[in-house]
All heavy atoms as an XYZ file, in Angstrom:
899
protein
N      32.764     27.143     22.714
C      32.602     25.706     22.593
C      31.288     25.244     23.226
O      30.604     24.393     22.676
C      33.804     25.020     23.251
C      33.785     23.533     23.139
S      34.015     23.033     21.437
C      34.158     21.318     21.623
N      30.961     25.819     24.386
C      29.727     25.452     25.078
C      28.504     25.818     24.245
O      27.524     25.064     24.214
C      29.686     26.134     26.444
C      28.516     25.688     27.287
C      28.563     26.305     28.661
C      27.397     25.799     29.486
N      27.388     26.352     30.818
N      28.566     26.922     23.532
C      27.444     27.365     22.694
C      27.228     26.388     21.533
O      26.083     26.091     21.165
C      27.693     28.769     22.168
N      28.314     25.886     20.955
C      28.218     24.941     19.843
C      27.593     23.634     20.333
O      26.702     23.071     19.687
C      29.604     24.699     19.211
C      29.542     23.574     18.201
C      30.128     25.972     18.564
N      28.062     23.123     21.470
C      27.505     21.892     22.031
C      26.029     22.063     22.393
O      25.218     21.150     22.183
C      28.302     21.456     23.256
C      29.710     20.924     22.990
C      30.418     20.629     24.308
C      29.664     19.690     22.125
N      25.695     23.227     22.919
C      24.311     23.519     23.275
C      23.430     23.530     22.020
O      22.316     22.999     22.030
C      24.230     24.863     24.004
C      22.976     24.970     24.858
O      22.300     23.982     25.084
N      22.691     26.173     25.313
N      23.944     24.113     20.940
C      23.185     24.162     19.688
C      23.004     22.744     19.111
O      21.914     22.391     18.645
C      23.899     25.052     18.677
C      23.105     25.286     17.427
C      23.684     26.425     16.615
C      22.780     26.689     15.445
N      22.397     28.044     15.310
N      24.052     21.915     19.132
C      23.965     20.532     18.662
C      22.955     19.750     19.497
O      22.142     18.991     18.966
C      25.354     19.857     18.689
C      26.252     20.478     17.626
C      25.235     18.349     18.478
C      27.694     20.027     17.696
N      22.973     19.938     20.808
C      22.021     19.266     21.693
C      20.590     19.672     21.354
O      19.699     18.829     21.281
C      22.337     19.600     23.154
C      21.324     19.049     24.124
C      21.329     17.706     24.454
C      20.343     19.873     24.668
C      20.387     17.183     25.332
C      19.400     19.361     25.544
C      19.425     18.015     25.880
N      20.356     20.968     21.131
C      19.009     21.453     20.804
C      18.522     20.895     19.468
O      17.350     20.530     19.335
C      18.975     22.984     20.783
C      19.010     23.569     22.185
O      18.612     22.914     23.138
N      19.487     24.790     22.309
N      19.409     20.810     18.483
C      19.030     20.239     17.185
C      18.675     18.763     17.357
O      17.672     18.280     16.832
C      20.160     20.428     16.150
C      20.283     21.913     15.778
C      19.907     19.584     14.905
C      21.501     22.246     14.933
N      19.494     18.020     18.092
C      19.216     16.611     18.353
C      17.903     16.422     19.092
O      17.116     15.526     18.764
N      17.650     17.237     20.092
C      16.408     17.165     20.860
C      15.200     17.442     19.958
O      14.185     16.747     20.038
C      16.446     18.140     22.036
C      15.239     18.124     22.968
C      15.097     16.754     23.614
C      15.385     19.208     24.022
N      15.314     18.448     19.093
C      14.222     18.756     18.162
C      13.960     17.588     17.214
O      12.805     17.274     16.908
C      14.533     20.025     17.359
C      14.380     21.278     18.204
O      13.676     21.285     19.201
N      15.072     22.341     17.810
N      15.021     16.937     16.747
C      14.854     15.787     15.857
C      14.155     14.636     16.571
O      13.290     13.967     15.995
C      16.207     15.353     15.297
C      16.786     16.358     14.308
S      18.434     15.943     13.751
C      18.078     14.551     12.708
N      14.509     14.399     17.832
C      13.862     13.349     18.618
C      12.383     13.669     18.815
O      11.523     12.801     18.666
C      14.587     13.146     19.967
C      13.768     12.283     20.904
C      15.964     12.539     19.742
N      12.067     14.901     19.105
C      10.677     15.316     19.306
C       9.882     15.135     18.016
O       8.764     14.606     18.040
C      10.601     16.776     19.815
C      11.136     16.850     21.250
C       9.180     17.325     19.728
C      11.324     18.257     21.781
N      10.452     15.518     16.887
C       9.775     15.355     15.600
C       9.538     13.875     15.314
O       8.455     13.483     14.873
C      10.588     16.025     14.469
C      10.508     17.544     14.611
C      10.094     15.577     13.091
C      11.465     18.300     13.715
N      10.515     13.038     15.583
C      10.381     11.597     15.363
C       9.289     10.997     16.248
O       8.475     10.194     15.787
C      11.718     10.895     15.611
C      11.745      9.389     15.362
C      11.448      9.082     13.898
C      13.087      8.816     15.765
N       9.241     11.395     17.508
C       8.218     10.888     18.428
C       6.824     11.330     17.980
O       5.879     10.520     17.964
C       8.512     11.344     19.879
C       7.324     11.108     20.790
C       9.746     10.645     20.410
N       6.674     12.585     17.572
C       5.379     13.082     17.098
C       4.960     12.334     15.838
O       3.789     11.956     15.689
C       5.427     14.606     16.857
C       4.204     15.098     16.096
C       5.559     15.340     18.183
N       5.896     12.077     14.928
C       5.606     11.335     13.701
C       5.127      9.918     14.037
O       4.125      9.444     13.489
C       6.847     11.298     12.804
C       6.664     10.519     11.542
C       5.912     11.025     10.490
C       7.239      9.263     11.401
C       5.736     10.307      9.325
C       7.069      8.538     10.238
C       6.316      9.060      9.199
N       5.832      9.230     14.922
C       5.453      7.857     15.312
C       4.092      7.825     15.997
O       3.274      6.938     15.722
C       6.525      7.247     16.210
S       8.063      6.874     15.339
N       3.834      8.788     16.857
C       2.529      8.856     17.525
C       1.411      9.137     16.520
O       0.316      8.574     16.627
C       2.536      9.907     18.626
C       3.339      9.563     19.877
C       3.387     10.749     20.835
C       2.746      8.343     20.572
N       1.689      9.967     15.525
C       0.698     10.257     14.485
C       0.374      9.004     13.680
O      -0.793      8.737     13.382
C       1.204     11.357     13.542
O       1.416     12.551     14.243
N       1.397      8.227     13.310
C       1.168      6.974     12.587
C       0.364      5.990     13.427
O      -0.537      5.312     12.916
C       2.495      6.338     12.173
C       3.171      6.912     10.942
C       4.492      6.193     10.683
C       2.288      6.838      9.731
N       0.686      5.905     14.704
C      -0.041      4.994     15.592
C      -1.507      5.413     15.715
O      -2.405      4.565     15.660
C       0.627      4.957     16.962
N      -1.765      6.703     15.839
C      -3.135      7.195     15.934
C      -3.884      6.943     14.626
O      -5.041      6.504     14.637
C      -3.149      8.685     16.271
C      -4.522      9.341     16.378
C      -5.330      8.708     17.512
C      -4.377     10.834     16.588
N      -3.242      7.186     13.504
C      -3.842      6.941     12.187
C      -4.211      5.464     12.035
O      -5.302      5.129     11.585
C      -2.862      7.378     11.099
C      -3.342      7.143      9.691
C      -4.268      8.001      9.108
C      -2.871      6.068      8.948
C      -4.710      7.789      7.806
C      -3.307      5.852      7.650
C      -4.224      6.721      7.088
O      -4.658      6.503      5.806
N      -3.301      4.576     12.416
C      -3.558      3.137     12.346
C      -4.727      2.750     13.244
O      -5.598      1.972     12.850
C      -2.316      2.342     12.762
O      -1.278      2.562     11.874
N      -4.738      3.276     14.454
C      -5.809      2.986     15.401
C      -7.163      3.393     14.830
O      -8.131      2.619     14.883
C      -5.557      3.703     16.725
C      -6.659      3.515     17.722
C      -6.734      2.358     18.481
C      -7.629      4.488     17.895
C      -7.762      2.168     19.396
C      -8.659      4.312     18.806
C      -8.724      3.153     19.556
N      -7.245      4.582     14.262
C      -8.513      5.069     13.716
C      -8.959      4.190     12.555
O     -10.131      3.793     12.488
C      -8.392      6.547     13.278
C      -9.595      6.976     12.445
C      -8.236      7.440     14.497
N      -8.048      3.848     11.645
C      -8.447      3.036     10.483
C      -8.886      1.633     10.888
O      -9.875      1.127     10.369
C      -7.298      2.949      9.473
C      -7.148      4.201      8.664
C      -6.601      3.935      7.282
O      -6.089      2.864      6.984
N      -6.717      4.919      6.428
N      -8.161      1.002     11.795
C      -8.449     -0.395     12.133
C      -9.546     -0.518     13.192
O     -10.471     -1.319     13.055
C      -7.163     -1.118     12.583
C      -7.460     -2.514     13.064
C      -6.161     -1.151     11.437
N      -9.480      0.260     14.238
C     -10.430      0.109     15.352
C     -11.706      0.929     15.190
O     -12.793      0.449     15.475
C      -9.767      0.506     16.681
C      -8.545     -0.293     17.006
C      -8.902     -1.692     17.374
N      -7.673     -2.402     17.725
C      -7.601     -3.666     17.956
N      -8.683     -4.403     17.914
N      -6.461     -4.229     18.244
N     -11.579      2.169     14.716
C     -12.746      3.035     14.614
C     -13.505      2.785     13.313
O     -14.725      2.633     13.307
C     -12.336      4.524     14.739
C     -13.534      5.438     14.552
C     -11.675      4.777     16.091
N     -12.772      2.720     12.187
C     -13.411      2.521     10.889
C     -13.587      1.042     10.540
O     -14.118      0.717      9.482
C     -12.597      3.227      9.795
C     -12.452      4.739      9.958
C     -11.559      5.314      8.864
C     -13.808      5.427      9.959
N     -13.130      0.158     11.415
C     -13.270     -1.296     11.266
C     -12.699     -1.844      9.959
O     -13.267     -2.761      9.358
C     -14.732     -1.724     11.410
C     -15.232     -1.537     12.814
O     -14.508     -1.779     13.774
N     -16.458     -1.078     12.943
N     -11.586     -1.300      9.511
C     -10.907     -1.855      8.335
C     -10.000     -2.989      8.796
O      -9.584     -3.043      9.948
C     -10.085     -0.777      7.629
C     -10.948      0.310      7.028
C     -10.125      1.276      6.238
C     -11.022      2.304      5.570
N     -10.252      3.192      4.709
N      -9.679     -3.913      7.887
C      -8.842     -5.040      8.278
C      -7.355     -4.694      8.266
O      -6.533     -5.462      8.757
C      -9.115     -6.247      7.367
O      -8.975     -5.884      6.022
N      -7.001     -3.544      7.709
C      -5.613     -3.073      7.710
C      -5.593     -1.561      7.510
O      -6.565     -0.976      7.032
C      -4.798     -3.767      6.605
C      -5.348     -3.551      5.219
C      -4.974     -2.443      4.470
C      -6.245     -4.441      4.666
C      -5.488     -2.232      3.204
C      -6.752     -4.248      3.403
C      -6.369     -3.138      2.666
O      -6.886     -2.938      1.426
N      -4.489     -0.942      7.865
C      -4.321      0.501      7.683
C      -3.649      0.758      6.346
O      -2.698      0.078      5.972
C      -3.492      1.082      8.819
N      -4.145      1.736      5.615
C      -3.633      2.101      4.300
C      -2.802      3.382      4.436
O      -3.322      4.417      4.812
C      -4.826      2.311      3.368
C      -4.429      2.753      1.989
O      -3.310      3.151      1.727
N      -5.394      2.697      1.091
N      -1.521      3.286      4.124
C      -0.618      4.439      4.191
C      -0.249      4.866      2.784
O       0.675      4.312      2.180
C       0.666      4.090      4.963
C       0.425      3.563      6.347
C       0.374      2.193      6.585
C       0.227      4.421      7.409
C       0.147      1.700      7.852
C      -0.003      3.931      8.682
C      -0.042      2.581      8.893
O      -0.266      2.092     10.149
N      -1.012      5.813      2.206
C      -0.744      6.350      0.869
C      -0.657      5.242     -0.180
O       0.211      5.238     -1.045
C       0.523      7.201      0.870
C       0.517      8.298      1.886
C       1.298      8.201      3.018
C      -0.301      9.402      1.721
C       1.285      9.204      3.970
C      -0.315     10.421      2.674
C       0.473     10.311      3.794
N      -1.547      4.264     -0.111
C      -1.592      3.189     -1.095
C      -0.713      1.997     -0.762
O      -0.572      1.084     -1.564
N      -0.133      1.974      0.421
C       0.711      0.860      0.857
C       0.251      0.405      2.230
O      -0.357      1.154      2.990
C       2.186      1.275      0.934
C       2.802      1.554     -0.404
C       2.689      2.804     -0.996
C       3.485      0.565     -1.098
C       3.244      3.062     -2.237
C       4.048      0.814     -2.332
C       3.920      2.066     -2.892
O       4.473      2.307     -4.122
N       0.555     -0.836      2.552
C       0.291     -1.363      3.883
C       1.310     -2.454      4.180
O       2.187     -2.721      3.361
C      -1.155     -1.894      4.007
O      -1.439     -2.144      5.386
C      -1.370     -3.151      3.200
N       1.215     -3.054      5.339
C       2.122     -4.144      5.687
C       1.363     -5.196      6.484
O       0.347     -4.910      7.111
C       3.338     -3.638      6.475
C       2.984     -3.103      7.843
C       3.050     -3.925      8.961
C       2.584     -1.787      8.026
C       2.718     -3.454     10.218
C       2.253     -1.303      9.278
C       2.325     -2.139     10.358
O       1.986     -1.667     11.602
N       1.881     -6.431      6.413
C       1.299     -7.536      7.157
C       2.423     -8.345      7.798
O       3.538     -8.384      7.284
C       0.476     -8.457      6.238
C      -0.647     -7.748      5.545
C      -0.584     -7.493      4.185
C      -1.757     -7.327      6.247
C      -1.612     -6.837      3.536
C      -2.793     -6.667      5.608
C      -2.721     -6.419      4.250
N       2.104     -9.002      8.884
C       3.033     -9.868      9.599
C       2.676    -11.305      9.245
O       1.522    -11.703      9.364
C       2.885     -9.614     11.104
C       3.731    -10.469     11.955
N       3.213    -11.282     12.926
C       5.068    -10.656     12.000
C       4.194    -11.924     13.530
N       5.322    -11.567     12.974
N       3.656    -12.090      8.781
C       3.362    -13.471      8.392
C       3.416    -14.392      9.608
O       4.291    -14.270     10.457
C       4.345    -13.977      7.324
O       5.666    -13.898      7.828
C       4.233    -13.163      6.056
N       2.469    -15.331      9.644
C       2.413    -16.260     10.776
C       2.507    -17.714     10.334
O       2.454    -18.612     11.158
C       1.134    -16.045     11.616
C      -0.113    -16.215     10.765
C       1.151    -14.682     12.278
C      -1.408    -16.216     11.555
N       2.623    -17.935      9.016
C       2.755    -19.322      8.544
C       3.942    -19.428      7.593
O       4.447    -18.440      7.098
C       1.481    -19.785      7.839
O       1.445    -19.318      6.508
N       4.337    -20.641      7.328
C       5.471    -20.883      6.444
C       5.066    -21.242      5.032
O       5.850    -21.851      4.301
N       3.867    -20.855      4.602
C       3.390    -21.252      3.274
C       4.208    -20.649      2.139
O       4.188    -21.164      1.029
C       1.915    -20.884      3.097
O       1.750    -19.486      3.061
N       4.953    -19.582      2.398
C       5.762    -18.949      1.352
C       7.261    -19.119      1.599
O       8.079    -18.424      1.012
C       5.420    -17.458      1.249
C       4.106    -17.169      0.569
S       4.043    -17.724     -1.148
C       5.237    -16.660     -1.910
N       7.647    -20.062      2.478
C       9.075    -20.343      2.715
C       9.715    -20.760      1.405
O       9.077    -21.401      0.598
C       9.231    -21.477      3.744
C       8.717    -21.143      5.116
C       9.785    -20.576      6.040
O      10.956    -20.561      5.650
O       9.427    -20.134      7.116
N      10.805    -20.503      1.073
C      11.965    -19.775      1.531
C      11.902    -18.293      1.185
O      12.718    -17.512      1.686
C      13.240    -20.352      0.937
C      13.570    -21.726      1.489
O      13.353    -21.950      2.690
O      14.019    -22.573      0.719
N      10.964    -17.889      0.355
C      10.859    -16.488     -0.064
C      10.467    -15.594      1.112
O      11.071    -14.558      1.335
C       9.826    -16.368     -1.185
C       9.745    -15.007     -1.818
C      10.880    -14.742     -2.789
O      11.444    -15.696     -3.345
O      11.206    -13.567     -2.987
N       9.427    -15.971      1.841
C       8.937    -15.201      2.987
C       8.870    -16.146      4.174
O       8.186    -17.160      4.125
C       7.553    -14.592      2.699
C       7.599    -13.692      1.455
C       7.055    -13.814      3.908
C       6.235    -13.269      0.957
N       9.558    -15.818      5.235
C       9.644    -16.695      6.400
C       8.614    -16.298      7.458
O       8.080    -15.200      7.436
C      11.058    -16.636      6.976
C      12.109    -17.139      5.996
C      13.488    -17.037      6.572
C      14.584    -17.484      5.664
N      14.313    -17.826      4.325
N       8.368    -17.210      8.391
C       7.487    -16.923      9.522
C       8.060    -15.745     10.297
O       9.267    -15.637     10.501
C       7.353    -18.164     10.441
C       6.684    -19.297      9.681
C       6.566    -17.828     11.704
C       6.642    -20.607     10.432
N       7.185    -14.836     10.719
C       7.507    -13.612     11.461
C       8.103    -12.504     10.603
O       8.479    -11.458     11.125
C       8.416    -13.880     12.668
C       7.672    -14.540     13.813
O       6.446    -14.349     13.908
O       8.311    -15.243     14.615
N       8.189    -12.678      9.275
C       8.601    -11.590      8.387
C       7.459    -10.589      8.265
O       6.294    -10.917      8.476
C       8.933    -12.109      6.987
C      10.324    -12.706      6.885
O      11.077    -12.641      7.878
O      10.659    -13.238      5.806
N       7.803     -9.364      7.900
C       6.800     -8.356      7.559
C       6.779     -8.226      6.049
O       7.821     -8.142      5.409
C       7.110     -7.012      8.214
C       6.764     -6.989      9.671
C       7.720     -7.294     10.627
C       5.487     -6.675     10.094
C       7.415     -7.284     11.964
C       5.163     -6.663     11.436
C       6.133     -6.977     12.381
N       5.586     -8.213      5.469
C       5.402     -8.088      4.036
C       4.830     -6.696      3.771
O       3.773     -6.347      4.293
C       4.423     -9.169      3.507
C       4.208     -9.031      2.024
C       4.908    -10.551      3.866
N       5.535     -5.900      2.978
C       5.059     -4.571      2.611
C       4.372     -4.680      1.253
O       4.932     -5.224      0.307
C       6.218     -3.574      2.583
C       6.751     -3.309      3.949
C       7.748     -4.102      4.485
C       6.223     -2.291      4.726
C       8.232     -3.880      5.762
C       6.695     -2.064      6.005
C       7.699     -2.862      6.523
N       3.148     -4.158      1.166
C       2.273     -4.402      0.030
C       1.824     -3.086     -0.591
O       1.405     -2.173      0.119
C       1.024     -5.197      0.490
C       0.075     -5.443     -0.657
C       1.428     -6.499      1.166
N       1.896     -3.023     -1.927
C       1.301     -1.912     -2.670
C      -0.126     -2.318     -3.010
O      -0.354     -3.374     -3.610
C       2.086     -1.622     -3.941
C       1.485     -0.499     -4.753
C       2.291     -0.228     -5.999
C       1.638      0.918     -6.751
N       2.326      1.176     -8.013
N      -1.093     -1.512     -2.649
C      -2.496     -1.826     -2.872
C      -2.828     -1.512     -4.336
O      -2.736     -0.366     -4.766
C      -3.397     -1.035     -1.906
C      -3.027     -1.400     -0.471
C      -4.871     -1.302     -2.190
C      -3.623     -0.501      0.575
N      -3.177     -2.559     -5.098
C      -3.453     -2.407     -6.527
C      -4.334     -3.548     -7.016
O      -4.429     -4.590     -6.366
C      -2.136     -2.381     -7.341
O      -2.436     -2.189     -8.712
C      -1.354     -3.664     -7.193
N      -4.958     -3.328     -8.151
C      -5.725     -4.391     -8.807
C      -4.949     -4.960     -9.985
O      -5.372     -5.917    -10.610
C      -7.072     -3.850     -9.314
C      -8.013     -3.514     -8.177
O      -7.935     -4.175     -7.130
O      -8.831     -2.587     -8.335
N      -3.824     -4.369    -10.315
C      -3.024     -4.778    -11.463
C      -2.033     -5.862    -11.037
O      -1.003     -5.569    -10.424
C      -2.278     -3.566    -12.016
O      -1.425     -3.952    -13.061
N      -2.349     -7.112    -11.358
C      -1.488     -8.240    -10.984
C      -1.282     -9.144    -12.192
O      -2.065     -9.121    -13.137
C      -2.077     -9.051     -9.808
C      -2.131     -8.217     -8.545
C      -3.443     -9.593    -10.146
N      -0.220     -9.939    -12.144
C       0.063    -10.889    -13.221
C       0.597    -12.177    -12.615
O       0.903    -12.241    -11.426
C       1.043    -10.294    -14.228
C       2.390     -9.929    -13.662
C       3.221     -9.194    -14.702
C       4.597     -8.860    -14.228
N       4.757     -8.247    -12.950
N       0.705    -13.195    -13.466
C       1.210    -14.492    -13.029
C       2.597    -14.326    -12.407
O       3.401    -13.524    -12.870
C       1.264    -15.461    -14.214
C       1.636    -16.855    -13.820
C       1.631    -17.789    -15.012
C       2.003    -19.168    -14.508
N       2.755    -19.933    -15.421
N       2.869    -15.076    -11.357
C       4.117    -15.101    -10.587
C       4.266    -13.939     -9.605
O       5.243    -13.884     -8.868
C       5.357    -15.183    -11.487
C       5.443    -16.518    -12.206
O       5.018    -17.535    -11.617
O       5.921    -16.549    -13.349
N       3.313    -12.989     -9.584
C       3.336    -11.946     -8.563
C       2.999    -12.558     -7.207
O       2.209    -13.501     -7.121
C       2.301    -10.855     -8.852
C       2.732     -9.879     -9.923
O       3.898     -9.953    -10.367
O       1.891     -9.043    -10.322
N       3.595    -12.024     -6.163
C       3.211    -12.395     -4.802
C       2.182    -11.373     -4.354
O       2.422    -10.162     -4.415
C       4.432    -12.423     -3.864
C       5.412    -13.499     -4.325
C       3.992    -12.667     -2.426
C       6.711    -13.520     -3.551
N       1.015    -11.861     -3.923
C      -0.088    -10.983     -3.554
C      -0.585    -11.311     -2.154
O      -0.418    -12.424     -1.665
C      -1.265    -11.106     -4.558
C      -0.845    -10.623     -5.935
C      -1.786    -12.529     -4.642
N      -1.191    -10.323     -1.521
C      -1.862    -10.518     -0.239
C      -3.333    -10.222     -0.458
O      -3.687     -9.239     -1.111
C      -1.281     -9.590      0.826
O       0.059     -9.924      1.104
N      -4.187    -11.077      0.093
C      -5.622    -10.917     -0.086
C      -6.338    -11.441      1.143
O      -5.785    -12.210      1.928
C      -6.103    -11.651     -1.351
C      -5.788    -13.120     -1.362
C      -6.701    -14.043     -0.890
C      -4.560    -13.573     -1.840
C      -6.411    -15.401     -0.898
C      -4.266    -14.930     -1.862
C      -5.191    -15.844     -1.384
N      -7.584    -11.011      1.287
C      -8.372    -11.453      2.434
C      -9.159    -12.696      2.064
O      -9.870    -12.727      1.062
C      -9.320    -10.353      2.889
C      -9.993    -10.687      4.187
C     -10.564     -9.474      4.880
O     -10.425     -8.367      4.401
N     -11.195     -9.696      6.004
N      -8.994    -13.753      2.857
C      -9.731    -15.000      2.700
C     -10.334    -15.341      4.057
O      -9.599    -15.547      5.021
C      -8.810    -16.113      2.220
N     -11.653    -15.377      4.099
C     -12.370    -15.570      5.357
C     -11.987    -14.446      6.309
O     -12.167    -13.291      5.985
C     -12.119    -16.961      5.922
C     -12.609    -18.052      4.999
C     -12.325    -19.422      5.525
C     -12.767    -20.431      4.484
N     -12.259    -21.744      4.707
N     -11.432    -14.738      7.464
C     -11.085    -13.693      8.439
C      -9.595    -13.465      8.550
O      -9.117    -12.986      9.576
C     -11.647    -14.058      9.817
C     -13.152    -13.947      9.857
O     -13.750    -13.314      9.004
N     -13.759    -14.553     10.851
N      -8.827    -13.807      7.501
C      -7.382    -13.630      7.588
C      -6.826    -13.087      6.272
O      -7.455    -13.194      5.232
C      -6.703    -14.947      7.960
C      -6.971    -16.056      6.996
S      -6.404    -17.714      7.478
C      -5.147    -17.455      8.638
N      -5.654    -12.497      6.364
C      -4.942    -12.025      5.192
C      -3.962    -13.121      4.778
O      -3.194    -13.612      5.596
C      -4.173    -10.720      5.474
C      -5.122     -9.623      5.987
C      -3.411    -10.260      4.247
C      -6.125     -9.129      4.977
N      -4.011    -13.517      3.506
C      -3.158    -14.583      2.970
C      -2.179    -13.966      1.980
O      -2.561    -13.114      1.178
C      -4.018    -15.656      2.258
C      -3.150    -16.724      1.637
C      -5.028    -16.256      3.219
N      -0.931    -14.389      2.037
C       0.084    -13.953      1.078
C       0.571    -15.181      0.319
O       1.145    -16.086      0.924
C       1.254    -13.255      1.789
O       0.753    -12.110      2.491
C       2.315    -12.805      0.796
N       0.288    -15.217     -0.983
C       0.656    -16.339     -1.848
C       1.112    -15.813     -3.204
O       0.970    -14.639     -3.507
C      -0.522    -17.292     -2.066
C      -0.754    -18.237     -0.939
N      -1.856    -19.050     -0.892
C      -0.039    -18.520      0.172
C      -1.814    -19.790      0.208
N      -0.718    -19.485      0.871
N       1.615    -16.726     -4.037
C       2.042    -16.393     -5.391
C       0.923    -16.755     -6.375
O       0.273    -17.792     -6.242
C       3.306    -17.184     -5.742
C       3.926    -16.798     -7.077
C       5.191    -17.580     -7.350
N       6.172    -17.508     -6.286
C       7.063    -16.527     -6.142
N       7.071    -15.519     -6.982
N       7.929    -16.551     -5.140
N       0.693    -15.890     -7.364
C      -0.296    -16.179     -8.405
C       0.289    -17.223     -9.343
O       1.379    -17.042     -9.888
C      -0.664    -14.906     -9.201
C      -1.351    -13.889     -8.288
C      -1.558    -15.257    -10.394
C      -1.646    -12.565     -8.955
N      -0.445    -18.334     -9.521
C       0.035    -19.381    -10.427
C      -0.775    -19.437    -11.722
O      -0.322    -20.003    -12.711
C       0.053    -20.768     -9.745
C      -1.332    -21.168     -9.271
C       1.055    -20.794     -8.612
C      -1.432    -22.611     -8.812
N      -1.971    -18.826    -11.691
C      -2.812    -18.854    -12.887
C      -3.871    -17.769    -12.811
O      -4.404    -17.490    -11.736
C      -3.473    -20.225    -12.993
C      -4.204    -20.484    -14.270
C      -4.787    -21.894    -14.311
O      -4.246    -22.798    -13.631
O      -5.795    -22.065    -15.025
N      -4.152    -17.145    -13.950
C      -5.237    -16.162    -14.037
C      -6.154    -16.600    -15.162
O      -5.734    -16.701    -16.310
C      -4.702    -14.737    -14.296
C      -3.790    -14.291    -13.153
C      -5.870    -13.762    -14.470
C      -3.146    -12.935    -13.354
N      -7.430    -16.894    -14.830
C      -8.446    -17.300    -15.803
C      -9.594    -16.307    -15.733
O     -10.312    -16.267    -14.739
C      -8.984    -18.700    -15.501
C      -7.936    -19.761    -15.691
O      -7.084    -19.632    -16.557
N      -7.989    -20.803    -14.884
N      -9.811    -15.534    -16.792
C     -10.878    -14.536    -16.844
C     -10.832    -13.671    -15.586
O      -9.934    -12.893    -15.399
C     -12.246    -15.203    -17.029
C     -12.326    -15.998    -18.332
O     -11.762    -15.519    -19.340
O     -12.911    -17.090    -18.316
N     -11.789    -13.816    -14.704
C     -11.843    -13.036    -13.463
C     -11.347    -13.825    -12.260
O     -11.352    -13.330    -11.142
C     -13.278    -12.563    -13.206
C     -13.793    -11.588    -14.238
C     -13.021    -10.276    -14.235
O     -12.764     -9.736    -13.149
O     -12.678     -9.808    -15.332
N     -10.932    -15.059    -12.450
C     -10.507    -15.928    -11.347
C      -8.984    -15.946    -11.252
O      -8.291    -16.189    -12.241
C     -11.044    -17.339    -11.577
C     -10.864    -18.264    -10.416
C     -11.543    -19.588    -10.697
C     -11.404    -20.528     -9.530
N     -12.021    -21.825     -9.821
N      -8.482    -15.726    -10.060
C      -7.041    -15.756     -9.811
C      -6.753    -16.935     -8.882
O      -7.350    -17.047     -7.809
C      -6.556    -14.439     -9.169
C      -6.808    -13.269    -10.136
C      -5.085    -14.531     -8.798
C      -6.497    -11.909     -9.551
N      -5.852    -17.813     -9.299
C      -5.490    -18.981     -8.499
C      -4.106    -18.742     -7.903
O      -3.168    -18.396     -8.615
C      -5.508    -20.269     -9.354
C      -6.907    -20.465     -9.931
C      -5.076    -21.471     -8.532
C      -7.000    -21.531    -10.981
N      -4.018    -18.929     -6.584
C      -2.750    -18.691     -5.888
C      -2.302    -19.953     -5.163
O      -3.098    -20.870     -4.927
C      -2.890    -17.553     -4.855
O      -3.776    -17.969     -3.816
C      -3.392    -16.283     -5.491
N      -1.037    -19.955     -4.790
C      -0.481    -21.094     -4.040
C       0.728    -20.597     -3.264
O       1.534    -19.813     -3.769
C      -0.065    -22.196     -5.002
C       0.536    -23.440     -4.345
C       0.765    -24.524     -5.370
C       2.173    -24.778     -5.763
N       3.216    -24.811     -4.817
N       0.846    -21.050     -2.047
C       2.047    -20.770     -1.283
C       3.204    -21.569     -1.852
O       3.022    -22.723     -2.252
N       4.394    -20.985     -1.938
C       5.558    -21.671     -2.515
C       5.847    -22.997     -1.810
O       6.291    -23.943     -2.429
C       6.798    -20.775     -2.449
C       6.708    -19.593     -3.403
O       5.766    -19.544     -4.219
O       7.596    -18.725     -3.335
N       5.575    -23.069     -0.510
C       5.862    -24.290      0.251
C       4.669    -25.242      0.310
O       4.764    -26.318      0.866
C       6.304    -23.931      1.667
N       3.544    -24.852     -0.294
C       2.352    -25.700     -0.285
C       2.370    -26.670     -1.458
O       2.940    -26.383     -2.503
C       1.087    -24.850     -0.350
C       0.877    -24.041      0.899
O       1.556    -24.215      1.899
N      -0.076    -23.106      0.846
N       1.684    -27.800     -1.297
C       1.589    -28.796     -2.365
C       0.454    -28.513     -3.337
O       0.502    -28.921     -4.479
C       1.418    -30.200     -1.777
C       2.645    -30.643     -1.013
O       3.755    -30.286     -1.373
N       2.425    -31.414      0.034
N      -0.600    -27.838     -2.859
C      -1.767    -27.590     -3.707
C      -2.110    -26.115     -3.709
O      -1.738    -25.368     -2.792
C      -2.991    -28.422     -3.252
C      -3.355    -28.076     -1.805
C      -2.739    -29.903     -3.385
C      -4.654    -28.699     -1.324
N      -2.850    -25.721     -4.758
C      -3.291    -24.318     -4.891
C      -4.409    -24.024     -3.928
O      -5.136    -24.902     -3.516
C      -3.735    -24.064     -6.320
């Protein structure tokens, strides 16, 4: 019985160690992309995430929600997109696409 418990403990310990190494690797990767390479966000295999700080997309996206984003150029009307405007990342819904111009608006905003 003691051998079985010891084996279960060792497996659990190995899983914890693997999880900690994985988390530290992600943190180091993020640090290098954002701080060393001066990117505005970290790209994880074509995906990234942002933390919302405004209520412009309420009720769909609330303040303090995390938005997970697939990095792509393929968008259409009514898609929710995140883009860089000035020195911040904005998450809004596409309301109109004209030639090369994309017009967005937050669901809770009155104007585009």
